[in-house]
N, C-alpha and C positions, 0 to 999 in steps of 0.2 A: 407200537403208539403211532397214530397218524397224527402227521404234522399240519396243525392249521393257522391260517395265517389270521384269522380273527381271534385266536387266543395271545394275548400277547406275553401271557404270564406263563406259556408252557415252557419246559426245562430245555429243548432245544432249540427254540429259539432264542433264548436267553444264551445258551453257547454261542449261536450263530452271532449273535450282536456282539459278544464278548471278543469272539475270531475276527470280526471286523474291525471294531475298535481296535485292535491289535495292529492290523495290518495298517489302518489309517496312521496310529501313532508312529509306526515306522516308515512310512511313507513321507510324515510330517518333519521326521529327522531327515532323512535322504535331502528333501527340499530344503531344508535349512543349512545344511552343511553345504549345497553347492552353493546356495545364496550368497555364503559366507566365502565361498571358494571364487567364485566369479567375482565378488567385489573385491577382493585383494587381487585381482588377476588384471581386472580394469584399472584400477586404483596406481599400480604400478607401471602398468603399462601407461597410463597419462603423465605420472609423473615422469619416466623414461622418456617421452616425447617432450615433455617441458624442457627438460635440461638438454637434450639434443639441438631442439632447435630455439633454444632461449627464449622461450614465452615466459614472461613475466606471471606470476602469481600476484591477484588483486587482493585474497586476504588468507589467513592463514590455514584455512582448512578447505579451499576452495573445491581441489580435486575430490575429496571424498564428498562435500555434499553436493557436487554435479552427478557422481555416481550413484548416491543415492536416490537423488531425486527423480533422475530421468537417464538411464543406462543406455537406452538407444540412442540420445541425445547427446550422451558424451562419447560415445562411439563415432557416431557422423560427425562431432569434431574432429576427431583423431584423423579420418579423412581429409578433412578439409584443409588442414594445418600441415599436411605432411607430403601431399601430393596434389598438381593440378590435375585433376580427372578431366576437364574439360579438354585441354590441348593433347593429354598423352593417355592413351589407354591403360587400363588395368590387366597385371599379366599373372596368372596364378604359379605357384612356386616359385617366387622370386623371394629374395631378401627384404625388399621395400616394397613388394606388392603392385611396381610399375617397372618399364625395362630400364634395362642397369647404366643405358644413356642417358635416361633423363637426369636433371639436372635438380638439385635439393633444392626444397624451398627453405628459405631463412625469414 
């Protein structure tokens, strides 16, 4: 049987569409799971930074709202609150991301 693109009712096209829909649903499931994972990791990181540097919270769900609205802005804020990158260079594979002799921001 010949597969024709102009015949949307052919069984081959229907099978192909069903298989594509199955792959799309699986991909959406992974995207959803990764989104939840990223949210939880960023939320816990933000909470830990807030506790370590004694940064007060302005309202009850501030961390969750900031991460939900703009994740990249929240991550940029981590950097601004944890180190002075204008005075000290960043370092890979360190516990804080800056040289060990770098003073802590408070």
